[in-house]
N, C-alpha and C positions, 0 to 999 in steps of 0.2 A: 295436273292441268293448270295452264297459265290463267291468271286472273284477268278477266276482260275489263278494259277501261270503259267508263261511260262515254257514250257518244256525245260529241259537241252539239249544242243546240244552235240552230241557224235562225237568225232573226231577219225579218224583211227590212230592207234598207230603202229609205226614200231617196229622192234625187239629191237632197241637200245634206244628207247624213253620210258620214264617213264610216267605213267598215272597220271594226276593231280588229287588230291582228289576232289571228287564231294560232295559238301555240302548236307547233308540230308535235305529234305523238312521239314519245321516246321509244326507241327500238327495244325489243325484248328478245332475248336469246334463251332457249331452253332445249332440253333433249328429251327424247321419249323412246320407248322400245328397248328394254334392257336385253343383253344377249341371253339366249336360252339354249343351253347345251342339250344334246339329244339324250344323254344318259340320265338326265333329270326328268324326262317326260314319262310320268307314270302311265299316261294314256297309251304310250307306245309299248314300253317294256312290260306293262302289266298284262298285255294281251298274249304274251308268249307262254301260256300255260294251258293245260287241258282241264276243263271243268267236267265233272260227272253230273249228268242230268237225271240220274236214276235208272237209265237203261244203257247208255253208251257214253263215251267220252267225246266232248266237243273238240274240234280242231283248234290249235293254238292261234291260227290265223284264218282269215276267211278264204276258204277254197273257191267260193264263187268269185271273189276278187282276183285271185290268182288266175282263174280261167278267163276272166274278162281282160286281164292285163296281158294275156298272151298276144293279142293283136294290137296292143297299144303302141308298140315300136316295131318297125320292120326288122331292125337288127336283133331285137330280143326274140322274135318269132323265128327268124332265119337261123340264128345260132342254135336254138333248140332243135329245129328241124334238121340241121346239119348233123348234130350229134346223134339224133334218132336214126337217120339214114346210115350213118357209119356203123352203128351198133347192129341194125337190122341187116346190113350188107354182110357183116362178118358172122352173123348167126347162122348156124347149121340147122336147118329145119329137122324137127323130130315128129314122129307120128303122134305124140301126145301134146305137142306145142308147135303150131304152125308159125311161119315167119310173120304172117299178118297179126296173129295174137301177140307175138313177142314185140312187134313194133308198137302196138297199143300199150303194152306193158312198159316199154321204155319211155314212151311219151308221158304216161302218167307219172313215172318216177322222176323225170327231169322237170316236169312242170310243177308238181305238187310236193316233190320230195318223198312220196309214198307210192307204193305199188302193192296191190292185193291180188292174190291168185287163189282161186278155188281149186282144191284138190278133189277131183271126182273119182271115187272108187266104186268098184262093183260090190255086190253083196258078199263075195268071198274075200274082199279086201285088196284085190289087185287094182293097180292104178289104171284108170281109163283115159283121163284127160286133165290137163291143166288149163283152166279157163280164167282169163284175167277179168277182174271186177273193176268197175269204174271207181277210181280213187276219189273222185269228187263227191261221191255219194256214199262211200263205205265208211263205217264207223266201228272202231274196236269196242269190245265189251270187257268188263272186268274178268270174266271167266275165260279169257283168251279166245273168245269167239268174235263174230263180226255181224253187223247189221247193214244191209244194203237198202238205202232209201230211194225208191223209184216210184214216180207218179203218185205220191202220197201214200204208198204202201210200204211196209217194212218186211224185208226178207231176212230172216235170222238164220245164221249158220252155226253149226255145232262147234264146240271148242276143238281146235286142231284141224278143222276143215278148210281154213283160210291161212295161207302163208303171207306174211307181211314183210315187205322190203322197205326200209326207211333210211333216209339220210340223217345221220345222228345230229341231235340237237343238244345244246349245253344246258337247257332249262328244264327239259322233261324227256321221258323215254317212251311215251305212248305213240306220238306221231313224229315223223321226220319233217324237216323244213328244207326247202330248196336253197341252194347256195347263192342265188342271185338276188335275194331280198335286199341286200345293201344297195343295189343299183335300180331297184324298182321305182324309187322316186325320180331318178334321172329319166327312166323310160317314160313315166307319166308326164314329166316336164317337156320332153320332146314331143309327146302327143299333143299337149296343150298348146305348144308353140305352133305346131302344124295346123291344128284346128283354128287357132286364132288367125293365122295367115290365110287360110282358105276362106274363112268368113270375110276377111278384109277384102279379098279380091272379088268374091261373089257379091258382096254388098254393092260395090260400085258407086256408092254415094259418099265416100269419104272425101275429106278435103285434102287434095294433093298438094296445093300451093296457094299462095296469096298473090294476086296480081295487083301491085301497088302502083297507082298512076297519079302523078303530081303535075305533069306538064299538060297544058291545054291540048286536047285532041280534036280540034274542029268543033262541031256543034253537037247537040244532044243526039242527033241521028247517028253520028259516028260511034258515040259511046254505046248506043243501043245495038248497033251492028256488032261491036266487039263483044258485048254481053251475049248476043245470040250465037256468035261463033264459039264462045267458050261453052255454052250449054250444049251445042251440037257435038262437041268433042267427047261427051259422056255417053256411055252405053255402047252399042255395037259400033265398031269402027273407031274406037277411042284411041288415045295416045297419038293423035294427029298433031302436026305442027301448025302453028298460027303465024301469020305475018301481019305486022302493023307498021304503018308509015306515019311518022310524026315530023313534019317540017319544023325546022328551027327548035327542035327539042333539046333539052339540057341533059347533061350526063346524069344517070340514075333517075331520070324522069319517069321511066317505066321499069319496074323491078319485079322479078319473079322470086318470091320467097317460099322455099319448100318448108313443109311442116313435118320435121323430124322423120322424113321418109328414108333418108340415107342411114340415119342412126338406127332406125327400126330394122332395116334390111341387114345391116352388119350384126346387130344383136341377134336376129333370128339365125343367121349363119353360125355365130358363135355358140348359141344354145344347141343347135343340131349337132355340131361337131363335138361339143363337150359331152352331151348325153350319149352320143354314139360311142365315144371312147369309154365311158363308164360302163355301159352295157357289155361291150366286148371284153373289158377287163374282168367283169363279174363272171362271164362265161368262159374266159380264157381261150377265146377263139382268135387266131390271127386274122387281121382284116383282109389279107389277100385271098383267104379261103372263102370269104363271103362276097367276093366280087366288088369290093370297095375300091374306087379309083384313087390312087395316091395323089396328094396335093403337091408333092415335091418332085423334083426330077430324078432323085435317086430311087424312088419306089419303096416297096416293102421288103424287097429281098426275094430269094428263090421261093417259089410256090411249093416245089417238091420237098425242099428241106423243112419248110413250115408244116407241111402236111405230115411228114414223118415224125417230127417232134410232137405235134399235137396228138397224133394217134397214140404214140407210146406213153405220153405223159398225162393224157386226159381220157382217151377211150379205153385203153387197156385197164386202168384202175376201175372204170365203170363196169367193165366186163366181169371183174372179180366180184362185184356186188351181186350180179345176177347169177353167178355160179352158186350162191348160197341156196338157190332153189333146189339144187340137186341133193343137198343134205336134208332139206325139209321134206322132200317127197320120197327119198330113198333110191332114186334112180338118176342116171346121168342124162337128163333131158336137155339141159342147156349146155351147148358146146359152141365154141367159136373157131373159125378157121384162122390159121396163123397169118399174121400180117406180112405183106410183101412190100418192101420199100419201093418207092417210085424211082424210076430212072431219071437221073439229073441230066 
């Protein structure tokens, strides 16, 4: 912290006394805020582990936070919904697993990196149904069982009664982690910029500019009329133009000085574009598949080719993850229709 200099004392001066020259304070230059790399943040990296609370394992990240972040960015939610729709559209319904249940299962897996399926069997051991459990409230137990937390109650499942699909994590093997965590801060930054901009316009009482008047503009009545016209431009019917006539006025006698409005607008545009690109890169979704309008004349390329490449490189590997349910339940319940390339 810089050392504060003592303030100069001011003495009352009489009409016959001369003021002593006050020395100008010397400038001080200092720096603050050292760079802080992400890998050294124990508060962040220390959370990626599962703690045992005596009954079940706690998630390595907040599942409530992941659920709330789903609607933080339109591109984040749209990319997840697009993947879920492609998976559900290619899924072949089975008497033990409907398309609706599979869609819920795919949504949980893509949002939380985990999906839990209850294997319901008859008394004779035959398979009756595969029922998805809410991944947000399901917790694994040490005995390879699970506990479902709903409405303050606990529903405990026997070992082997719940199948667990997870996105592999490098720090632990109890839970999975979604692959978009690296872009989650960008999605939240875009949400913060949008909320700030919305409050900025809803408020309506921000200072848009400074009207700097140096030339004489008639009498006080003219000044009062100008002040009333400026006040009337606020609220409903705002953004209206004003006209002022100043005879014999000098150049720059009346100036309109904006208060960082143009800079704030450009910065908001840059933040939205950068955060959008980060989110789409994390989900590996081509922008033309989400209806994003290109900003250049060349566009994003062929939509059909982008859809084909995306399905083969992103959706088909996800389908192999859900095929693991067949091995867990002993029957071919999950099956997908072969992909048909789009006509160019």
